[in-house]
RODO-2510 file (C-alpha; in nm, 4 decimals, decimal comma):
residues 445
     n   res          X          Y          Z
     1     m     8,3175    21,9949     6,8211
     2     s     8,0164    22,2243     6,8808
     3     v     7,6849    22,2492     6,6819
     4     i     7,6063    22,6058     6,5600
     5     a     7,2244    22,6549     6,4050
     6     m     7,1258    22,9619     6,1958
     7     k     6,8320    23,0383     6,0743
     8     f     6,7496    23,3221     5,7688
     9     g     6,3974    23,4205     5,6982
    10     g     6,2747    23,5251     5,3906
    11     t     6,3883    23,8707     5,3398
    12     s     6,7625    23,7188     5,4267
    13     v     6,7495    23,5048     5,1383
    14     g     6,5411    23,7427     4,9196
    15     d     6,7747    23,7304     4,6113
    16     a     7,0882    23,5810     4,5119
    17     e     7,3553    23,8545     4,6705
    18     k     7,1445    23,7987     4,9920
    19     i     7,1790    23,4435     4,9741
    20     r     7,5400    23,4728     4,9192
    21     a     7,5616    23,7133     5,2216
    22     a     7,3971    23,4350     5,4631
    23     a     7,6329    23,1479     5,3002
    24     r     7,9080    23,3926     5,4179
    25     r     7,8186    23,3619     5,7828
    26     a     7,7965    22,9725     5,7478
    27     v     8,1360    22,9458     5,5854
    28     n     8,2930    23,1783     5,8815
    29     a     8,1653    22,9863     6,1670
    30     h     8,2720    22,6522     5,9843
    31     k     8,6162    22,7615     5,9296
    32     k     8,6213    22,8472     6,2973
    33     g     8,5715    22,4647     6,3168
    34     h     8,1975    22,4403     6,4382
    35     q     7,9308    22,2224     6,2875
    36     v     7,7207    22,4157     6,1035
    37     v     7,3211    22,3827     6,0562
    38     v     7,1767    22,6011     5,8439
    39     v     6,7726    22,6572     5,8409
    40     v     6,5847    22,8541     5,5515
    41     s     6,2433    23,0003     5,4650
    42     a     6,1220    23,0459     5,1179
    43     m     6,2526    23,3516     4,9167
    44     g     6,1186    23,6872     4,9649
    45     k     5,7541    23,7162     4,9290
    46     s     5,7231    23,4003     4,7264
    47     t     5,5221    23,2091     5,0108
    48     d     5,2825    23,5033     4,9333
    49     q     5,2427    23,4604     4,5702
    50     l     5,1779    23,0939     4,5892
    51     v     4,9184    23,1852     4,8025
    52     a     4,7563    23,4348     4,6090
    53     l     4,8181    23,2049     4,2925
    54     a     4,6178    22,9146     4,4677
    55     e     4,3327    23,1917     4,5530
    56     q     4,3162    23,2356     4,1590
    57     i     4,2164    22,8755     4,1275
    58     t     3,9950    22,8677     4,3905
    59     p     3,8740    23,0764     4,6951
    60     n     3,8867    22,7384     4,9596
    61     p     4,1695    22,5327     4,8851
    62     p     4,1977    22,2075     5,0359
    63     k     4,4326    22,2347     5,3256
    64     r     4,6607    21,9168     5,2430
    65     e     4,7177    22,0790     4,8677
    66     m     4,7603    22,4323     5,0172
    67     d     5,0781    22,2078     5,2129
    68     q     5,1895    22,0513     4,8872
    69     l     5,2264    22,3694     4,7359
    70     l     5,3600    22,6216     5,0085
    71     a     5,6502    22,3894     5,1163
    72     t     5,8084    22,4138     4,7671
    73     g     5,9219    22,7599     4,8444
    74     e     6,1768    22,6520     5,0792
    75     q     6,2715    22,3607     4,8638
    76     v     6,3970    22,6275     4,5846
    77     t     6,5984    22,8105     4,8868
    78     i     6,7387    22,5266     5,0252
    79     s     6,9154    22,4254     4,6845
    80     l     7,0396    22,7669     4,6186
    81     m     7,2191    22,7949     4,9565
    82     a     7,3936    22,4817     4,9082
    83     m     7,5283    22,6029     4,5722
    84     a     7,6191    22,9326     4,7179
    85     l     7,8349    22,7225     4,9830
    86     e     8,0150    22,4790     4,7336
    87     e     8,1113    22,8133     4,5493
    88     m     8,2712    22,9092     4,8468
    89     g     8,4573    22,6117     4,8804
    90     v     8,2703    22,4544     5,1556
    91     e     8,0952    22,1320     5,0962
    92     a     7,7233    22,1531     5,1788
    93     i     7,3982    21,9230     5,1506
    94     s     7,0403    22,0163     5,1223
    95     f     6,7511    21,8352     5,2788
    96     t     6,4046    21,8836     5,3098
    97     a     6,2106    21,7767     5,6183
    98     g     6,1070    21,5040     5,4718
    99     q     6,4667    21,3703     5,4102
   100     i     6,5653    21,4660     5,7651
   101     g     6,2659    21,2794     5,9121
   102     i     6,0872    21,6072     6,0537
   103     v     5,7512    21,4045     6,1884
   104     t     5,4474    21,6017     6,2437
   105     d     5,1016    21,5161     6,3461
   106     d     4,8333    21,5621     6,0335
   107     v     4,7007    21,9188     6,1295
   108     h     4,7659    22,0627     5,7486
   109     t     4,8676    22,4232     5,7218
   110     k     4,9737    22,4318     6,1497
   111     a     5,1115    22,0888     6,2190
   112     r     5,3288    22,0190     6,5208
   113     i     5,6368    21,8525     6,5367
   114     k     5,6398    21,4988     6,7015
   115     r     6,0073    21,3918     6,6652
   116     i     6,3292    21,4678     6,4685
   117     d     6,5597    21,1780     6,3592
   118     v     6,9013    21,3977     6,3260
   119     r     7,0922    21,0479     6,2275
   120     r     7,0897    21,1891     5,8739
   121     i     7,2189    21,5166     5,9944
   122     r     7,4821    21,4011     6,2211
   123     d     7,6204    21,1962     5,9470
   124     a     7,6671    21,4914     5,7063
   125     l     7,8155    21,7035     5,9710
   126     e     8,0672    21,4181     6,0751
   127     n     8,1983    21,3858     5,7179
   128     g     8,2379    21,7896     5,6965
   129     r     7,9561    21,9606     5,5532
   130     v     7,7104    22,2263     5,6222
   131     v     7,3738    22,0861     5,6556
   132     i     7,0815    22,3397     5,4858
   133     a     6,7366    22,2331     5,6214
   134     a     6,4012    22,3666     5,4923
   135     g     6,2103    22,5272     5,7282
   136     f     5,8307    22,5581     5,7448
   137     q     5,7615    22,1977     5,6599
   138     g     5,7268    21,8569     5,8162
   139     v     5,5575    21,5021     5,7205
   140     t     5,3024    21,2976     5,8486
   141     e     5,3625    20,8953     5,9857
   142     s     5,2212    20,8294     5,6440
   143     g     5,4491    21,0654     5,4253
   144     a     5,1977    21,3514     5,3629
   145     i     5,3722    21,6977     5,3283
   146     t     5,2794    21,9277     5,6173
   147     t     5,3592    22,3131     5,7035
   148     l     5,3802    22,4644     6,0483
   149     g     5,2003    22,7657     5,9953
   150     r     5,3553    23,1294     5,9105
   151     g     5,6662    23,1569     6,0911
   152     g     5,6795    22,8048     6,1294
   153     s     6,0664    22,8041     6,0134
   154     n     6,1469    22,9230     6,3425
   155     v     6,0240    22,6040     6,5137
   156     t     6,2350    22,4243     6,2590
   157     l     6,5334    22,6049     6,4029
   158     v     6,4726    22,5529     6,7667
   159     a     6,3833    22,1965     6,7134
   160     l     6,6747    22,0924     6,5320
   161     a     6,8767    22,3093     6,7838
   162     a     6,7539    22,1101     7,0613
   163     a     6,7568    21,7748     6,8800
   164     l     7,1274    21,8388     6,8167
   165     n     7,2408    21,9744     7,1588
   166     a     7,3462    22,3124     6,9491
   167     e     7,5541    22,5502     7,1591
   168     v     7,4131    22,8478     6,9861
   169     c     7,0892    22,9067     6,7908
   170     e     7,0967    23,2360     6,6006
   171     n     6,7746    23,3489     6,4209
   172     y     6,8818    23,6189     6,0968
   173     t     6,6125    23,8588     6,0194
   174     d     6,5258    24,1976     5,8730
   175     v     6,5603    24,3654     6,2232
   176     d     6,8192    24,4073     6,4825
   177     g     6,6416    24,1791     6,7681
   178     i     6,3476    24,2117     6,9901
   179     y     6,1925    24,5426     7,0186
   180     t     5,9386    24,6663     7,3003
   181     a     5,6594    24,7216     7,0285
   182     d     5,6586    24,6538     6,6185
   183     p     5,9222    24,9391     6,5086
   184     r     5,6955    24,9699     6,1966
   185     l     5,3887    25,0889     6,3847
   186     v     5,6104    25,2547     6,7083
   187     p     5,9197    25,4445     6,5574
   188     t     6,0220    25,5262     6,8885
   189     a     6,0210    25,1272     6,9951
   190     r     6,3641    25,0405     7,1568
   191     k     6,5698    24,7062     7,1224
   192     l     6,5712    24,4910     7,4288
   193     d     6,9011    24,3364     7,5089
   194     r     6,7279    24,0440     7,6883
   195     i     6,3811    23,9256     7,7263
   196     s     6,2395    23,6140     7,9302
   197     y     6,1207    23,2853     7,7647
   198     d     5,7863    23,3813     7,9193
   199     e     5,7542    23,7214     7,8040
   200     m     5,8763    23,6469     7,4614
   201     l     5,6107    23,3661     7,4255
   202     e     5,3214    23,6221     7,5696
   203     l     5,4401    23,8775     7,3167
   204     s     5,4745    23,6124     7,0029
   205     s     5,1018    23,4665     7,0925
   206     l     4,9632    23,8402     7,1361
   207     g     5,0975    23,9345     6,7634
   208     a     5,4655    23,9927     6,7940
   209     s     5,5816    23,8339     6,4904
   210     v     5,9394    23,7977     6,5028
   211     l     5,9377    23,4522     6,6564
   212     h     5,6574    23,1861     6,6083
   213     n     5,5156    23,1174     6,9704
   214     r     5,5761    22,7518     6,9366
   215     a     5,9387    22,7973     6,8836
   216     v     5,9880    22,9827     7,1810
   217     e     5,7721    22,6922     7,3862
   218     f     6,0416    22,4565     7,2135
   219     a     6,3422    22,7170     7,3422
   220     k     6,1825    22,6999     7,6908
   221     k     6,1361    22,3413     7,7387
   222     y     6,4992    22,2469     7,6253
   223     n     6,6274    22,5337     7,7642
   224     v     6,7967    22,6717     7,4087
   225     p     6,8881    23,0385     7,4334
   226     i     6,7711    23,2044     7,1140
   227     h     7,0216    23,5120     6,9945
   228     v     6,7583    23,7086     6,7270
   229     r     6,9732    23,9363     6,5210
   230     s     7,0064    24,1123     6,2144
   231     s     7,1522    23,9407     5,8820
   232     l     7,2338    24,2937     5,7720
   233     n     7,5209    24,3922     6,0131
   234     n     7,7167    24,2025     6,2953
   235     r     7,5670    24,3863     6,5395
   236     k     7,4282    24,1927     6,8786
   237     g     7,1067    24,1671     6,8763
   238     t     6,8302    24,0183     7,1671
   239     m     6,9014    23,7212     7,3992
   240     i     6,5949    23,5242     7,4714
   241     v     6,6872    23,3245     7,8020
   242     a     6,5382    23,2058     8,1087
   243     e     6,4469    23,4160     8,3621
   244     t     6,6698    23,6001     8,6224
   245     e     6,5693    23,7980     8,9105
   246     d     6,6787    24,1476     8,8091
   247     m     6,3927    24,1108     8,5003
   248     e     6,1172    24,1418     8,7688
   249     r     6,2486    24,4755     8,8366
   250     i     6,1152    24,5922     8,4796
   251     v     5,7132    24,6315     8,5049
   252     v     5,6323    24,6148     8,1565
   253     s     5,9232    24,4651     7,8930
   254     g     5,7094    24,5351     7,5750
   255     a     5,3999    24,5862     7,3877
   256     a     5,2139    24,4041     7,0972
   257     l     4,9133    24,4260     6,8600
   258     k     4,7113    24,1546     6,7164
   259     d     4,5960    24,3629     6,4307
   260     r     4,3358    24,0989     6,3069
   261     l     4,0984    23,9375     6,5090
   262     a     3,7528    23,7676     6,5097
   263     r     3,4960    23,6779     6,7861
   264     i     3,2238    23,4472     6,8113
   265     t     2,8995    23,4994     7,0630
   266     l     2,6698    23,2268     7,1375
   267     r     2,3211    23,3953     7,3248
   268     e     2,0480    23,2435     7,5033
   269     v     2,2759    22,9346     7,5426
   270     p     2,0918    22,6564     7,8104
   271     d     2,2778    22,7563     8,1693
   272     r     2,3449    22,4105     8,2652
   273     p     2,6763    22,1738     8,3443
   274     g     2,8045    22,0484     8,0197
   275     v     2,7175    22,2879     7,7564
   276     a     3,0186    22,4937     7,7551
   277     a     3,2109    22,1464     7,7674
   278     k     3,0387    22,0372     7,4600
   279     v     3,0880    22,3809     7,2590
   280     f     3,4552    22,3742     7,3311
   281     h     3,5099    22,0008     7,2859
   282     t     3,3371    22,0446     6,9328
   283     m     3,5435    22,3275     6,8454
   284     a     3,8658    22,1135     6,9762
   285     t     3,7267    21,8179     6,7444
   286     n     3,7519    22,0312     6,4408
   287     r     4,1080    22,1691     6,5455
   288     i     3,9870    22,5505     6,5675
   289     v     4,2177    22,7393     6,8086
   290     v     3,9924    22,9677     7,0528
   291     d     4,1013    23,2465     7,2694
   292     d     3,9815    23,4856     7,5287
   293     i     3,6683    23,2957     7,6636
   294     i     3,4022    23,4535     7,8638
   295     q     3,0873    23,3425     8,0042
   296     t     2,7862    23,5327     8,1506
   297     t     2,4693    23,4365     8,2697
   298     d     2,1023    23,6122     8,3410
   299     e     1,8357    23,5694     8,5900
   300     s     1,6188    23,3494     8,3193
   301     g     1,8600    23,0671     8,3363
   302     r     2,0295    23,1601     8,0247
   303     a     2,4229    23,2284     7,9488
   304     t     2,6099    23,3951     7,6876
   305     v     2,9307    23,2407     7,5972
   306     s     3,1759    23,4552     7,3713
   307     f     3,5401    23,3579     7,2326
   308     t     3,7733    23,4824     6,9714
   309     v     3,9447    23,2892     6,6924
   310     e     4,2014    23,3489     6,4419
   311     p     3,9986    23,5323     6,1145
   312     g     4,1458    23,2732     5,8849
   313     d     3,9521    23,0164     6,0943
   314     l     3,6344    23,2049     6,0850
   315     p     3,4778    23,0447     5,8055
   316     e     3,5272    22,6907     5,9095
   317     a     3,4557    22,7862     6,2995
   318     r     3,1185    22,9319     6,1876
   319     a     2,9987    22,6216     6,0030
   320     v     3,0950    22,4302     6,3397
   321     v     2,9038    22,7087     6,5359
   322     d     2,5958    22,7182     6,2898
   323     k     2,5213    22,3455     6,3985
   324     l     2,5783    22,3926     6,7611
   325     r     2,3224    22,6677     6,7655
   326     d     2,0807    22,4978     6,5814
   327     d     2,1401    22,1818     6,8361
   328     m     2,1132    22,4014     7,1183
   329     g     1,8340    22,6337     7,0248
   330     c     2,0483    22,9342     7,0894
   331     k     2,1669    23,2638     6,8746
   332     a     2,5234    23,3217     6,7274
   333     l     2,6544    23,6619     6,6240
   334     y     3,0024    23,6782     6,4401
   335     e     3,2371    23,9584     6,4444
   336     d     3,5571    24,0845     6,2242
   337     h     3,6350    24,3922     6,3190
   338     l     3,8485    24,3445     6,6448
   339     a     4,2015    24,3625     6,7483
   340     k     4,3849    24,3149     7,0497
   341     v     4,6580    24,5369     7,1985
   342     s     4,8775    24,3972     7,5092
   343     v     5,1266    24,4735     7,7311
   344     v     5,4102    24,2040     7,8706
   345     g     5,6402    24,1739     8,1658
   346     v     5,7240    23,9641     8,4193
   347     g     5,7273    24,2421     8,6718
   348     m     5,3628    24,2799     8,6238
   349     r     5,3367    23,9418     8,9511
   350     v     5,4804    24,2195     9,1986
   351     h     5,3804    24,5493     9,0726
   352     t     5,0247    24,6945     9,0776
   353     g     4,8724    24,9987     8,8655
   354     v     4,9504    24,8413     8,5098
   355     a     4,5758    24,7971     8,4630
   356     e     4,5209    25,1659     8,5674
   357     r     4,7497    25,3267     8,3717
   358     m     4,6703    25,1045     8,0635
   359     f     4,2891    25,1871     8,0753
   360     e     4,3748    25,5340     8,1441
   361     a     4,5806    25,5688     7,8386
   362     l     4,2833    25,4219     7,6345
   363     a     4,0291    25,6305     7,7722
   364     a     4,1775    25,9522     7,7309
   365     a     4,1789    25,8871     7,3542
   366     g     3,8497    25,7831     7,3177
   367     i     3,9150    25,4044     7,2723
   368     n     3,6814    25,1780     7,3944
   369     i     3,7582    24,8290     7,5417
   370     e     3,5208    24,5479     7,4825
   371     n     3,6737    24,2944     7,6948
   372     i     3,9911    24,2476     7,9131
   373     t     4,2100    23,9517     7,9710
   374     t     4,4899    23,9063     8,1930
   375     s     4,7500    23,6464     8,3139
   376     e     5,0246    23,6993     8,5610
   377     i     5,2451    23,8506     8,2959
   378     k     5,0134    24,0510     8,0456
   379     l     4,7136    24,2034     7,9972
   380     s     4,5275    24,2475     7,7150
   381     c     4,2373    24,4614     7,5735
   382     l     4,0217    24,3780     7,2939
   383     i     3,9209    24,6770     7,0696
   384     d     3,8400    24,8389     6,7431
   385     r     4,0600    24,7056     6,4758
   386     d     4,0506    25,0663     6,3495
   387     q     4,2265    25,2003     6,6459
   388     g     4,4633    24,9185     6,6688
   389     a     4,7756    25,1175     6,5543
   390     k     4,6975    25,4240     6,7850
   391     a     4,6296    25,2322     7,0973
   392     m     4,9575    25,0357     7,0346
   393     q     5,1498    25,3727     7,0300
   394     l     4,9347    25,5160     7,2951
   395     v     5,0354    25,2195     7,5687
   396     h     5,3935    25,2131     7,4551
   397     d     5,4128    25,5737     7,5684
   398     a     5,2107    25,4977     7,8706
   399     f     5,4867    25,2667     7,9796
   400     d     5,7561    25,4883     7,8665
   401     l     5,9046    25,1992     7,6762
   402     g     6,0426    25,4093     7,3677
   403     e     6,3856    25,5085     7,3124
   404     g     6,3392    25,8640     7,4790
   405     g     6,1417    25,6978     7,8008
   406     r     6,2806    25,5100     8,0906
   407     k     6,1903    25,1496     8,1677
   408     t     5,8936    25,1127     8,4246
   409     r     6,0495    24,9567     8,7356
   410     v     5,9495    24,7792     9,0354
   411     p     5,9727    25,0262     9,3386
   412     k     6,1794    24,9040     9,6334
   413     s     5,8691    24,8788     9,8528
   414     a     5,7075    24,6229     9,6051
   415     k     5,9667    24,3965     9,6108
   416     a     6,0043    24,3944    10,0370
   417     g     5,9525    24,0433    10,1476
   418     r     6,0109    23,8569     9,8535
   419     k     6,2011    23,5407     9,8297
   420     k     6,5363    23,5356     9,6153
   421     k     6,5141    23,3326     9,3041
   422     s     6,8239    23,1177     9,2478
   423     s     7,0122    23,1854     8,9149
   424     p     6,9622    22,9169     8,6272
   425     k     7,1426    22,6203     8,6593
   426     a     7,4334    22,5761     8,3974
   427     g     7,4036    22,2810     8,1553
   428     r     7,1113    22,2297     7,9076
   429     a     6,9529    21,8845     8,0205
   430     k     6,9998    21,9993     8,4285
   431     a     6,7965    22,3448     8,3494
   432     a     6,5710    22,1613     8,1117
   433     k     6,4707    21,8951     8,4093
   434     k     6,4353    22,2009     8,6380
   435     s     6,2796    22,4617     8,4070
   436     p     5,9645    22,5665     8,5562
   437     k     5,6020    22,5097     8,3248
   438     r     5,4562    22,7693     8,1664
   439     k     5,1153    22,8677     8,3918
   440     s     4,8251    22,8732     8,1436
   441     k     4,5686    22,9759     8,4081
   442     s     4,4371    23,3425     8,3188
   443     k     4,1612    23,5573     8,4431
   444     k     3,8826    23,6690     8,2390
   445     k     3,7206    24,0139     8,3798
***
């Protein structure tokens, strides 16, 4: 009997009627003979309300206590979902992450899953019950509650699907699938039928909010196809799958905007071996995630090192950098006015002219580029935050990604002489072993 894993986000379980509608989907799958696991988020805006409540108490709440607080949202939803299923005549049981055994590291507010003990879930499934699991949360080895970061319910979904070897992994949300851009910012954005794990991973890391990037990492590692679809209708959504050769014919698949980004710049840093290692070892020790690292040197033997962090990490990063500044005798500059606009596509590996087209579109609108980062399948520009939404629309139009445009394809000349890629092997275990690791190398210009 096959396992189906479903996840319903906050907007899809925002009230009692929506919870009943989600429950009906689980009931339909159960009646078809499937074993069903349902992962749910907190209802509607309840997580935002809890955050706001904490901020009324203190501007800097302890991260451990924030996890204790925020994990309560999912506990409400799992109980109500189980009640809805029971009311429809289907036996159900709800579990928190601690009851299941989703064990994480001890990094509060952005923990990572270490392992999952699925024995309790399997026992419930074998007894004919639908299992309702709390998304977004976990427990440490010592039993402390953790959360996986915003969008963490997606991580729970894919992790459980992989652990249970689920046949289908369905992510229900309030949009019809993955779009070429955020349709709230770009009304002409077009829904994609398919997208590769690597493309989705880049888009998620660059600001696309439909899926957490760690959920995509799990999916790629264990070759779990994800179907992103709407909870409001029965239309087919977007499949996130292993890369196929025909995907490379599309130069750019989508655009993304990270609308809030902070940058830290260290000036007059001693230009000698080991200094950069000291800076980023200190940041890593304090569990501050950094991105967009750039270093330049001058004739005086001093260097300038800059990197970006999430705005929420800036206060903590500032305290760390201030100490480094005093130890190294350099200067520090903090900026919190930036955004990052990006384009992504596996076809960029074999096609030129992407950078030219993107830079020209931004230049024509008078948008200044503060720095550029690239990888094999993405191109990102750091710009002023006030110009973020406009830049997103411009680059989306530049690559004809909208409903009225045509997807930019690789010309035949660019494909000449390329080796053919074999199609993905069938079978999850086999595919997982042969799945190529994601390349993390990037060029900084």
